[in-house]
DRENBA-783438 format. One line per field, with one value per residue (C-alpha): residue number from 1; residue in one letter; x, y, z. Coordinates in nm, 3 decimals, always signed. Each point is the difference from the previous one (the first is absolute). Example, Ala and Ser with C-alpha at 12.3 -4.5 7.8 and 13.67 -1.06 7.14 Angstrom:
BEGIN
k = (1:2)
r = (A:S)
X = (+1.230:+0.137)
Y = (-0.450:+0.344)
Z = (+0.780:-0.066)
//
This chain:
BEGIN
k = (1:2:3:4:5:6:7:8:9:10:11:12:13:14:15:16:17:18:19:20:21:22:23:24:25:26:27:28:29:30:31:32:33:34:35:36:37:38:39:40:41:42:43:44:45:46:47:48:49:50:51:52:53:54:55:56:57:58:59:60:61:62:63:64:65:66:67:68:69:70:71:72:73:74:75:76:77:78:79:80:81:82:83:84:85:86:87:88:89:90:91:92:93:94:95:96:97:98:99:100:101:102:103:104:105:106:107:108:109:110:111:112:113:114:115:116:117:118:119:120:121:122:123:124:125:126:127:128:129:130:131:132:133:134:135:136:137:138:139:140:141:142:143:144:145:146:147:148:149:150:151:152:153:154:155:156:157:158:159:160:161:162:163:164:165:166:167:168:169:170:171:172:173:174:175:176:177:178:179:180:181:182:183:184:185:186:187:188:189:190:191:192:193:194:195:196:197:198:199:200:201:202:203:204:205:206:207:208:209:210:211:212:213:214:215:216:217:218:219:220:221:222:223:224:225:226:227:228:229:230:231:232:233:234:235:236:237:238:239:240:241:242:243:244:245:246:247:248:249:250:251:252:253:254:255:256:257:258:259:260:261:262:263:264:265:266:267:268:269:270:271:272:273:274:275:276:277:278:279:280:281:282:283:284:285:286:287:288:289:290:291:292:293:294:295:296:297:298:299:300:301:302:303:304:305:306:307:308:309:310:311:312:313:314:315:316:317:318:319:320:321:322:323:324:325:326:327:328:329:330:331:332:333:334:335:336:337:338:339:340:341:342:343:344:345:346:347:348:349:350:351:352:353:354:355:356:357:358:359:360:361:362:363:364:365:366:367:368:369:370:371:372:373:374:375:376:377:378:379:380:381:382:383:384:385:386:387:388:389:390:391:392:393:394:395:396:397:398:399:400:401:402:403:404:405:406:407:408:409:410:411:412:413:414:415:416:417:418:419:420:421:422:423:424:425:426:427:428:429:430:431:432:433:434:435:436:437:438:439:440:441:442:443:444:445:446:447:448:449:450:451:452:453:454:455:456:457:458:459:460:461:462:463:464:465:466:467:468:469:470:471:472:473:474:475:476:477:478:479:480:481:482:483:484:485:486:487:488:489:490:491:492:493:494:495:496:497:498:499:500:501:502:503:504:505:506:507:508:509:510:511:512:513:514:515:516:517:518:519:520:521:522:523:524:525:526:527:528:529:530:531:532:533:534:535:536:537:538:539:540:541:542:543:544:545:546:547:548:549:550:551:552:553:554:555:556:557:558:559:560:561:562:563:564:565:566:567:568:569:570:571:572:573:574:575:576:577:578:579:580:581:582:583:584:585:586:587:588:589:590:591:592:593:594:595:596:597:598:599:600:601:602:603:604:605)
r = (M:I:S:R:F:K:R:F:L:I:G:R:P:M:K:S:A:E:L:E:G:E:R:L:S:K:L:K:A:L:A:V:L:S:S:D:A:L:S:S:V:A:Y:G:T:E:Q:I:L:L:V:L:I:A:A:G:F:A:A:V:W:Y:S:I:P:I:S:I:A:V:L:G:L:L:L:V:L:I:I:S:Y:R:Q:T:I:Y:A:Y:P:K:G:G:G:A:Y:I:V:A:K:D:N:L:G:V:S:T:G:L:L:A:G:G:S:L:L:V:D:Y:I:L:T:V:A:V:S:S:S:A:G:T:D:A:I:T:S:A:F:P:S:L:H:D:H:R:V:F:I:A:L:I:M:I:V:F:L:T:I:M:N:L:R:G:I:G:E:S:A:S:V:L:A:Y:P:V:Y:L:F:V:I:A:V:F:I:L:I:I:G:G:V:F:K:V:I:V:H:G:V:H:S:D:I:P:E:I:G:T:A:V:S:N:I:S:L:F:M:L:L:K:A:F:S:S:G:C:S:A:L:T:G:V:E:A:V:S:N:A:I:P:N:F:K:K:P:E:E:R:N:A:A:I:T:L:V:M:M:G:T:I:L:G:A:M:F:I:G:I:S:L:L:A:Y:W:Y:G:I:V:P:N:E:K:E:T:V:V:S:Q:I:A:N:A:T:F:G:R:G:M:I:Y:Y:A:I:Q:A:I:T:A:L:I:L:F:L:A:A:N:T:A:Y:S:A:F:P:L:L:A:F:M:L:A:K:D:K:Y:M:P:N:A:F:K:V:R:G:D:R:L:G:F:S:N:G:I:I:F:L:G:V:F:S:A:V:L:V:V:V:F:H:G:D:T:E:N:L:I:P:L:Y:A:V:G:V:F:I:P:F:T:L:S:Q:L:G:M:M:V:R:W:I:K:L:K:P:A:R:W:G:I:G:L:C:V:N:T:I:G:M:L:T:T:L:I:I:T:L:I:F:I:F:T:K:F:S:Q:I:W:M:V:F:I:F:L:P:I:V:I:M:G:F:F:K:I:N:R:H:Y:Q:N:T:A:D:E:L:R:V:N:I:D:K:E:K:P:A:I:K:G:S:T:I:V:V:P:V:A:G:I:T:Q:V:V:L:Q:S:I:S:Y:A:K:S:L:T:D:N:V:V:A:V:Y:V:G:F:D:E:E:E:I:E:R:L:E:R:K:W:E:E:W:D:P:G:V:R:L:I:V:L:R:S:S:Y:R:S:I:I:R:P:L:V:R:F:I:E:T:V:E:W:K:T:Q:E:T:D:H:I:T:V:L:I:P:Q:F:I:T:K:H:W:W:H:N:I:L:H:N:Q:S:S:L:L:L:R:A:Y:L:F:T:Q:K:D:V:V:I:A:T:V:P:Y:R:L:H:K)
X = (-11.386:-0.237:+0.299:+0.147:-0.334:-0.026:+0.350:-0.096:-0.310:+0.131:+0.380:+0.273:-0.040:+0.144:+0.195:-0.151:+0.296:-0.122:-0.317:+0.150:+0.051:-0.371:-0.101:-0.146:+0.126:-0.251:-0.046:-0.054:-0.228:-0.203:-0.059:-0.075:-0.204:-0.175:-0.113:-0.343:-0.058:+0.138:-0.196:-0.328:-0.006:-0.105:-0.338:-0.037:-0.151:-0.217:-0.150:-0.102:-0.161:-0.189:-0.189:-0.051:-0.128:-0.308:-0.110:+0.053:+0.285:-0.041:+0.131:+0.344:+0.147:-0.022:+0.288:+0.244:-0.085:-0.032:+0.346:+0.140:-0.161:+0.163:+0.335:-0.063:-0.058:+0.313:+0.200:-0.140:+0.084:+0.355:+0.065:-0.157:+0.190:+0.322:-0.057:-0.071:+0.328:+0.202:-0.214:+0.018:+0.321:-0.027:-0.296:-0.343:-0.198:-0.362:+0.031:+0.279:-0.149:-0.345:+0.134:+0.232:-0.256:-0.347:+0.048:+0.066:-0.350:+0.004:+0.351:-0.111:-0.296:+0.243:+0.243:-0.275:-0.146:+0.340:+0.060:-0.337:+0.076:+0.331:-0.170:-0.259:+0.278:+0.142:-0.345:-0.105:+0.331:+0.007:-0.367:+0.053:+0.307:-0.207:-0.264:+0.266:+0.103:-0.358:-0.068:+0.266:-0.082:-0.373:+0.028:+0.186:-0.287:-0.121:+0.350:+0.053:+0.003:+0.268:+0.215:-0.030:+0.101:+0.309:+0.114:-0.057:+0.216:+0.269:+0.005:+0.008:+0.304:+0.174:-0.042:+0.115:+0.325:+0.058:-0.100:+0.332:-0.032:-0.371:+0.060:+0.271:-0.230:-0.326:+0.138:+0.020:-0.375:-0.095:+0.215:-0.111:-0.359:+0.078:+0.170:-0.289:-0.264:+0.187:+0.042:-0.376:-0.075:+0.241:-0.130:-0.360:+0.053:+0.177:-0.294:-0.247:+0.202:+0.015:-0.348:-0.197:-0.214:-0.287:-0.281:-0.274:+0.161:-0.185:+0.180:+0.120:-0.279:-0.284:-0.313:-0.103:-0.350:+0.021:+0.341:+0.008:+0.255:-0.019:+0.084:+0.294:+0.129:-0.044:+0.200:+0.270:+0.025:+0.020:+0.277:+0.191:+0.068:+0.292:+0.158:+0.030:+0.360:+0.107:+0.062:+0.231:+0.319:-0.064:-0.061:+0.323:+0.260:+0.234:+0.041:+0.181:+0.371:+0.132:-0.107:-0.328:-0.248:+0.153:+0.006:-0.356:-0.124:+0.163:-0.145:-0.347:+0.014:+0.128:-0.286:-0.261:+0.130:+0.002:-0.338:-0.165:+0.132:-0.108:-0.343:-0.100:+0.142:-0.215:-0.308:+0.046:+0.046:-0.307:-0.203:+0.140:-0.058:-0.349:+0.090:-0.271:+0.050:-0.032:-0.042:+0.233:+0.261:+0.171:+0.020:+0.379:-0.050:-0.254:+0.233:+0.294:-0.220:-0.126:+0.355:+0.206:-0.252:+0.023:+0.359:+0.328:+0.001:-0.353:+0.089:+0.326:-0.191:-0.258:+0.269:+0.192:-0.324:-0.096:+0.349:+0.000:-0.347:+0.128:+0.315:-0.197:-0.052:+0.372:-0.060:-0.206:+0.270:+0.244:-0.226:-0.215:+0.290:+0.145:-0.332:-0.060:+0.349:-0.083:-0.328:+0.177:+0.269:-0.277:-0.143:-0.316:+0.092:+0.174:+0.376:+0.044:-0.045:+0.317:+0.222:+0.212:+0.027:+0.301:+0.007:-0.039:-0.362:-0.289:-0.095:-0.294:-0.171:+0.068:-0.149:-0.300:-0.069:+0.025:-0.234:-0.275:+0.004:-0.030:-0.304:-0.161:+0.059:-0.170:-0.293:-0.066:+0.073:+0.262:-0.263:+0.190:-0.312:-0.122:+0.341:+0.084:-0.259:+0.139:+0.350:-0.078:-0.171:+0.295:+0.238:-0.212:-0.064:+0.378:+0.027:-0.257:+0.148:+0.352:-0.111:-0.188:+0.300:+0.230:-0.251:+0.016:+0.380:+0.021:-0.232:+0.193:+0.357:-0.054:+0.335:+0.102:-0.256:-0.231:-0.308:+0.079:+0.035:-0.321:-0.187:+0.125:-0.090:-0.342:-0.087:+0.130:-0.188:-0.333:+0.037:+0.098:-0.274:-0.260:+0.131:-0.014:-0.360:-0.100:+0.144:-0.186:-0.338:+0.014:+0.163:-0.107:-0.127:+0.354:+0.199:-0.219:+0.240:+0.268:-0.211:-0.005:+0.357:+0.175:-0.148:+0.098:+0.357:+0.024:-0.147:+0.263:+0.273:-0.119:-0.032:+0.355:+0.130:-0.181:+0.145:+0.355:-0.052:-0.142:+0.286:+0.258:-0.164:+0.003:+0.357:+0.152:+0.256:+0.073:+0.378:+0.037:-0.230:-0.047:+0.277:-0.001:-0.141:+0.226:-0.209:+0.057:-0.136:-0.231:-0.010:-0.290:+0.078:-0.304:+0.102:-0.172:+0.243:+0.370:+0.158:+0.308:-0.192:-0.107:+0.359:+0.128:-0.270:+0.065:+0.376:-0.051:-0.245:+0.241:+0.276:-0.212:-0.139:-0.045:-0.376:-0.110:-0.315:-0.117:-0.376:-0.171:-0.371:-0.134:-0.329:+0.055:+0.109:+0.222:+0.187:+0.040:+0.143:+0.235:+0.138:+0.042:+0.202:+0.221:+0.051:+0.109:+0.245:+0.132:+0.030:+0.085:+0.008:-0.328:-0.330:-0.279:-0.356:-0.278:-0.332:-0.299:-0.235:-0.351:-0.097:+0.314:+0.114:+0.370:-0.011:-0.267:+0.171:+0.338:-0.140:-0.163:+0.331:+0.191:-0.258:+0.063:+0.378:-0.040:-0.220:+0.238:+0.326:-0.086:+0.162:+0.322:+0.057:-0.034:-0.206:+0.133:-0.184:+0.263:-0.172:+0.187:-0.064:+0.155:+0.045:-0.073:+0.227:-0.280:-0.295:-0.256:+0.126:-0.169:-0.338:+0.085:+0.047:-0.220:+0.078:-0.066:+0.312:-0.111:-0.350:+0.136:+0.242:-0.273:-0.235:+0.261:+0.130:-0.340:-0.132:+0.280:+0.274:+0.265:+0.318:-0.043:+0.304:+0.039:+0.284:+0.016:+0.131:+0.060:-0.081:+0.239:-0.197)
Y = (-9.897:+0.300:+0.236:-0.169:+0.020:+0.371:+0.064:-0.185:+0.219:+0.345:-0.032:+0.073:+0.270:+0.338:+0.240:+0.337:+0.164:-0.151:+0.214:+0.266:-0.263:-0.083:+0.348:+0.024:+0.172:+0.192:-0.284:-0.263:+0.231:+0.071:-0.374:-0.070:+0.309:+0.059:-0.354:+0.068:+0.323:-0.132:-0.324:+0.189:+0.078:-0.364:+0.076:+0.382:+0.038:-0.305:+0.163:+0.306:-0.215:-0.212:+0.315:+0.150:-0.317:+0.019:+0.295:-0.200:-0.050:+0.355:+0.133:-0.162:+0.309:+0.175:-0.224:+0.229:+0.333:-0.186:-0.152:+0.346:+0.128:-0.290:+0.106:+0.355:-0.128:-0.216:+0.314:+0.181:-0.295:-0.031:+0.371:-0.018:-0.307:+0.144:+0.297:-0.241:-0.184:+0.320:+0.126:-0.333:-0.180:-0.257:-0.165:-0.085:+0.172:+0.080:-0.116:+0.244:+0.286:-0.035:-0.050:+0.300:+0.241:-0.131:-0.166:-0.346:-0.142:+0.102:-0.138:-0.331:-0.006:+0.043:-0.255:-0.252:+0.044:-0.058:-0.313:-0.135:+0.104:-0.186:-0.317:+0.043:+0.069:-0.346:-0.160:+0.194:-0.052:-0.374:-0.028:+0.212:-0.206:-0.314:+0.154:+0.052:-0.366:-0.128:+0.225:-0.192:-0.337:-0.007:-0.351:+0.149:+0.234:-0.218:-0.003:+0.378:+0.026:-0.267:+0.167:+0.338:-0.150:-0.163:+0.338:+0.172:-0.263:+0.047:+0.379:-0.023:-0.229:+0.217:+0.312:-0.180:-0.055:+0.377:+0.292:-0.002:-0.362:+0.024:+0.315:-0.174:-0.292:+0.189:+0.286:-0.217:-0.085:+0.364:+0.129:-0.291:+0.110:+0.360:-0.121:-0.241:+0.272:+0.243:-0.276:-0.059:+0.373:+0.050:-0.316:+0.107:+0.354:-0.138:-0.233:+0.287:+0.216:-0.282:-0.151:+0.282:+0.001:-0.235:+0.078:+0.011:+0.226:+0.322:+0.321:+0.225:+0.246:-0.238:+0.085:-0.264:+0.044:-0.194:+0.120:+0.223:+0.214:-0.236:-0.299:+0.188:+0.087:-0.362:-0.115:+0.259:-0.117:-0.363:+0.088:+0.168:-0.347:+0.021:+0.257:-0.230:-0.042:+0.352:+0.089:-0.295:+0.187:+0.279:-0.260:-0.188:+0.279:-0.163:-0.299:+0.214:+0.050:+0.346:+0.269:-0.170:+0.279:+0.090:-0.363:-0.052:+0.309:-0.111:-0.351:+0.146:+0.207:-0.301:-0.209:+0.265:+0.039:-0.374:-0.056:+0.287:-0.116:-0.361:+0.090:+0.235:-0.247:-0.288:+0.227:+0.116:-0.356:-0.118:+0.279:-0.051:-0.376:+0.040:-0.214:-0.059:-0.169:-0.377:-0.199:-0.275:+0.210:+0.317:+0.312:-0.036:-0.362:+0.112:+0.275:-0.242:-0.253:+0.262:+0.128:-0.319:-0.286:-0.291:-0.077:+0.006:+0.380:-0.009:-0.266:+0.178:+0.324:-0.186:-0.180:+0.321:+0.184:-0.275:+0.012:+0.379:-0.008:-0.249:+0.202:+0.323:-0.121:+0.051:+0.375:-0.069:-0.231:+0.290:+0.276:-0.177:-0.101:+0.352:+0.163:-0.252:+0.083:+0.371:-0.061:-0.232:+0.263:+0.244:-0.269:-0.063:-0.354:-0.284:+0.032:-0.324:+0.202:+0.199:-0.310:-0.084:-0.369:-0.210:+0.158:+0.359:+0.032:+0.065:-0.368:+0.020:+0.253:-0.217:-0.311:+0.196:+0.137:-0.342:-0.169:+0.263:+0.034:-0.379:+0.010:+0.265:-0.208:-0.298:+0.207:+0.168:-0.318:+0.185:+0.228:+0.309:+0.201:-0.024:+0.090:+0.304:+0.239:-0.076:+0.042:+0.338:+0.149:-0.110:+0.204:+0.306:+0.087:+0.044:+0.181:+0.255:+0.042:+0.035:+0.274:+0.179:-0.030:+0.155:+0.284:+0.077:-0.020:+0.254:+0.241:-0.034:+0.027:+0.216:-0.081:+0.145:-0.068:-0.164:+0.109:-0.244:-0.290:+0.097:+0.015:-0.345:-0.158:+0.168:-0.143:-0.340:+0.007:+0.094:-0.261:-0.286:+0.101:-0.016:-0.340:-0.130:+0.123:-0.158:-0.332:+0.027:+0.085:-0.232:-0.306:+0.021:-0.359:-0.115:+0.233:+0.034:-0.218:+0.271:+0.224:-0.270:-0.120:+0.340:+0.134:-0.329:+0.039:+0.362:-0.093:-0.274:+0.259:+0.214:-0.303:-0.107:+0.352:+0.031:-0.332:+0.109:+0.335:-0.171:-0.251:+0.277:+0.191:-0.306:-0.100:+0.347:+0.032:+0.323:-0.031:+0.267:-0.163:-0.369:-0.248:-0.382:-0.140:-0.258:-0.293:-0.359:-0.288:-0.290:-0.282:-0.242:-0.326:-0.213:-0.369:-0.319:-0.238:-0.057:+0.004:+0.132:+0.301:+0.084:-0.049:+0.240:+0.257:-0.002:+0.023:+0.305:+0.158:-0.046:+0.166:+0.315:+0.015:-0.196:+0.071:-0.295:-0.202:-0.307:-0.049:-0.330:-0.036:-0.344:-0.176:-0.324:-0.037:-0.302:+0.189:+0.299:-0.213:-0.181:+0.328:+0.151:-0.308:+0.013:+0.376:-0.044:-0.272:+0.211:+0.314:+0.259:+0.283:+0.143:-0.010:-0.198:+0.135:-0.241:+0.132:-0.236:+0.038:-0.141:+0.083:-0.144:+0.344:+0.084:+0.365:+0.133:-0.110:+0.120:+0.340:+0.041:-0.087:+0.248:+0.269:-0.068:+0.025:+0.313:+0.168:-0.082:+0.099:+0.265:+0.278:-0.190:-0.255:-0.050:-0.313:-0.238:-0.310:-0.236:-0.257:-0.324:-0.129:-0.277:+0.033:-0.315:-0.119:-0.020:+0.239:-0.279:-0.114:+0.312:-0.158:-0.278:+0.237:+0.238:+0.366:+0.126:+0.217:+0.179:+0.060:+0.129:+0.236:+0.128:+0.072:+0.169:+0.205:+0.162:+0.017:+0.051:+0.255:-0.263:-0.096:-0.318:-0.201:-0.340:-0.246:-0.232:-0.355:-0.167:-0.367:-0.184:-0.319)
Z = (-10.083:+0.019:-0.001:-0.309:-0.182:+0.090:-0.138:-0.320:-0.044:+0.090:-0.001:+0.250:+0.267:-0.097:+0.221:+0.086:-0.176:-0.329:+0.007:-0.227:-0.270:+0.010:-0.118:-0.350:-0.313:-0.211:-0.249:+0.269:+0.198:-0.313:-0.039:+0.366:+0.093:-0.333:-0.076:+0.154:-0.193:-0.331:+0.021:+0.046:-0.373:-0.038:+0.159:+0.015:-0.347:+0.061:+0.311:-0.209:-0.269:+0.256:+0.107:-0.347:-0.166:+0.225:-0.217:-0.319:-0.249:-0.129:+0.335:-0.024:-0.172:+0.339:+0.111:-0.186:+0.171:+0.331:-0.050:-0.072:+0.321:+0.190:-0.150:+0.125:+0.351:-0.030:-0.086:+0.306:+0.227:-0.137:+0.059:+0.345:+0.118:-0.142:+0.231:+0.287:-0.061:+0.043:+0.290:+0.191:-0.107:+0.283:-0.179:+0.129:-0.275:+0.081:+0.362:+0.086:-0.205:+0.158:+0.354:-0.026:-0.150:+0.086:+0.337:+0.140:-0.060:-0.367:-0.038:+0.146:-0.241:-0.289:+0.144:+0.074:-0.350:-0.156:+0.206:-0.109:-0.358:-0.003:+0.122:-0.274:-0.253:+0.055:-0.016:-0.315:-0.178:+0.060:-0.103:-0.314:-0.093:+0.035:-0.232:-0.266:+0.024:-0.013:-0.302:-0.190:+0.160:+0.089:+0.145:+0.298:+0.091:+0.288:+0.157:+0.008:+0.383:+0.031:-0.268:+0.175:+0.336:-0.151:-0.134:+0.336:+0.171:-0.268:+0.039:+0.379:-0.011:-0.261:+0.213:+0.314:-0.190:+0.001:-0.219:-0.188:-0.111:-0.076:-0.207:-0.204:-0.079:-0.050:-0.211:-0.314:-0.022:+0.059:-0.284:-0.218:+0.059:-0.095:-0.320:-0.075:+0.042:-0.223:-0.262:+0.026:-0.032:-0.293:-0.173:+0.059:-0.129:-0.308:-0.070:+0.042:-0.242:-0.258:+0.039:+0.161:+0.312:+0.086:-0.241:+0.266:+0.259:+0.076:-0.093:+0.280:+0.067:-0.093:+0.199:+0.254:+0.135:+0.323:+0.123:+0.309:+0.176:+0.297:-0.223:-0.151:+0.346:+0.104:-0.305:+0.079:+0.361:-0.114:-0.246:+0.281:+0.138:-0.246:+0.236:+0.299:+0.107:-0.102:+0.368:+0.068:-0.099:+0.253:+0.272:-0.063:-0.033:+0.260:-0.237:-0.260:-0.041:+0.095:-0.075:+0.090:-0.074:-0.339:-0.114:+0.125:-0.186:-0.327:+0.041:+0.060:-0.322:-0.198:+0.133:-0.085:-0.355:-0.073:+0.167:-0.189:-0.339:+0.053:+0.137:-0.283:-0.255:+0.129:+0.018:-0.363:-0.127:+0.191:-0.165:-0.353:+0.017:+0.146:+0.304:+0.259:+0.339:+0.006:+0.320:-0.121:-0.184:+0.107:-0.218:-0.038:-0.112:-0.262:-0.127:-0.024:-0.181:-0.244:-0.065:-0.023:+0.000:+0.243:-0.083:+0.185:+0.049:+0.147:+0.254:+0.085:+0.071:+0.209:+0.197:+0.067:+0.090:+0.244:+0.150:+0.046:+0.154:+0.252:+0.059:+0.039:+0.354:+0.056:+0.029:+0.310:+0.137:-0.024:+0.135:+0.263:+0.232:-0.013:+0.082:+0.279:+0.132:+0.010:+0.180:+0.245:+0.057:+0.093:+0.236:-0.206:-0.102:+0.187:+0.048:-0.194:-0.322:+0.082:+0.004:-0.304:-0.085:-0.098:-0.346:+0.128:-0.113:+0.237:-0.011:+0.242:-0.226:-0.306:+0.163:+0.134:-0.349:-0.163:+0.249:-0.011:-0.379:-0.032:+0.229:-0.225:-0.313:+0.163:+0.133:-0.338:-0.200:-0.205:-0.160:-0.121:-0.081:+0.360:+0.141:-0.218:+0.156:+0.348:-0.140:-0.163:+0.308:+0.212:-0.212:-0.086:+0.364:+0.057:-0.336:+0.116:+0.348:-0.139:-0.240:+0.280:+0.231:-0.261:-0.051:+0.374:-0.011:-0.285:+0.183:+0.329:-0.136:-0.312:-0.168:-0.338:-0.276:+0.252:-0.196:-0.285:+0.243:+0.177:-0.331:-0.106:+0.334:+0.008:-0.343:+0.108:+0.330:-0.158:-0.275:+0.230:+0.246:-0.278:-0.108:+0.357:+0.040:-0.332:+0.111:+0.329:-0.156:-0.302:+0.153:+0.361:-0.005:-0.086:+0.225:+0.311:+0.201:-0.034:+0.224:+0.265:-0.036:-0.016:+0.328:+0.167:-0.132:+0.120:+0.338:+0.018:-0.069:+0.293:+0.231:-0.082:+0.053:+0.335:+0.114:-0.084:+0.179:+0.309:+0.001:-0.028:+0.288:+0.224:-0.085:+0.025:+0.282:+0.190:+0.001:+0.268:+0.257:-0.083:+0.075:+0.000:+0.328:+0.165:+0.124:+0.088:-0.204:+0.073:-0.253:-0.029:-0.184:-0.099:+0.004:-0.118:+0.170:+0.047:-0.346:-0.178:-0.123:+0.359:+0.119:-0.267:+0.080:+0.375:-0.056:-0.215:+0.248:+0.294:-0.201:-0.002:+0.354:+0.321:+0.001:-0.212:+0.053:-0.194:-0.051:-0.080:-0.083:+0.092:-0.071:+0.192:+0.364:-0.074:-0.271:+0.231:+0.284:-0.240:-0.137:+0.349:+0.105:-0.307:+0.038:+0.360:-0.103:-0.288:+0.215:-0.272:+0.254:-0.126:+0.187:-0.171:+0.028:-0.091:-0.129:-0.013:-0.295:+0.045:-0.359:-0.170:-0.114:+0.013:-0.110:+0.240:+0.329:-0.130:-0.093:+0.343:+0.170:-0.219:+0.087:+0.370:-0.038:-0.214:+0.261:+0.288:-0.172:-0.258:+0.205:+0.069:-0.276:-0.373:-0.067:-0.265:-0.115:-0.142:-0.218:-0.081:-0.352:-0.201:-0.376:-0.201:-0.278:-0.259:-0.034:+0.009:+0.342:+0.143:-0.073:+0.247:+0.296:+0.196:-0.069:+0.354:-0.001:-0.318:+0.137:+0.332:-0.175:-0.234:+0.293:+0.218:-0.293:-0.059:+0.357:+0.256:+0.067:+0.065:-0.181:-0.202:-0.102:-0.163:+0.061:-0.302:+0.017:-0.336:-0.048:-0.232:-0.061)
//
């Protein structure tokens, strides 16, 4: 039943040979890997205005030069990550760049930050999508956490079905969103041309007395939240069809062009219409309302915006499992993240991402404003380290025209570093947990790596000197009486060796005498040893006996504890029986250097 339900949810298992068919074309990759970056235009301008409005309505004109500065940084990042794609065609983005050029610890900082960022991407996207829905339907405001959780479950299942299938389904909403935003921008510009701009908006260049450089930098850093997701293409190069790096580079440029055009268009409309942030209505909702009124087009734009904000999380579902795979391959994350699931995706990474992002949504009550600062810091740390890593690479290798690349990366590194510092200083009360969580994550990476190294050292065999030791075998069979399961266990034990001993732990002298009589009558050819337990414990006397046998025979024999166990027909039947065999096996497994085997006997009634 469970297997059938699993097949219904995620589909039939796929052969390893079908992996090539799961690779993405440029158009599908643009939809899957750019959904996070493209969707950020829905809240990027709003984040700028939230800062500026504190200085009064007259300060909103600064949103235009700030938006242009954000576009400049976007251009630098696109050029930089395009260089990264060709320099590191195996993928991995900031993690690989930083590890290769700045050292393992710095690489792990970048990798850990990206993993945290991808978890936050899912949480922020689902929360932002919920905000778009509640803007159109305010009555749903109290149910925003539940709505966000439903979408996380949906995206997790879709990605477990494989990247090819999820890309085919999710590409349509992404391109619908791009079309809807351009319709909104064209409609808005047309209305401005016909009817003019909002009469009260301050002209560009208007003096604002209480504006400061620090506030402008803070608004710029907040607007840079629109750049999150730009790095996803460079992380996921192996998902592209061949030639992977060329297709990835083209996709990255396409994404940057579309993102830049949409972002500056929304910022201009917000300025011309005199839009100010509203707690119960997003900036995009206000622009759509001002352009088309609350008619069919408005609700269509809101629905598509909500959908793309939800689906923005799909970028993380594509990039997180690949990054986790690379860290696991380097022995910094559990090996489980290297395993492909039935549909050829890294399903453990997908499930991990879904669970942790759902926890964040619940903890923050689906509040996008509280999540975005964490989200932005998580991505700008890798941005900075990636730029710095590429700078070191240019200086070390000095290829043709390396000065241009170094100049681009230096500008990018300094800008993203400033943005990161601004976030830290201005929103420390909202992001302080990053400085606790990230060191814990990095420490976890090193602990995992040390464990794998220690395990490899202990398991390594010197093939020139070490050969298998030929020993005998002594088998200990714990028994609770004379039953079919004991008969089957002893038969199996005797087929392996003549050194078999049965052990019975008794509490009552009458029961002990009765069993000894029956055993003598039965005469299975195996010696019965009776252990008396004054404290009604079965495991403790058995363990002491096994220790005695182990001490006497460790040089000559392998010790095997063969545990008889019957398997009930129905799961609830287990409640009706003592689970002594399970407890004994669990204890021996963790405490003793003996072989533990189970002989099952299935009950049919």
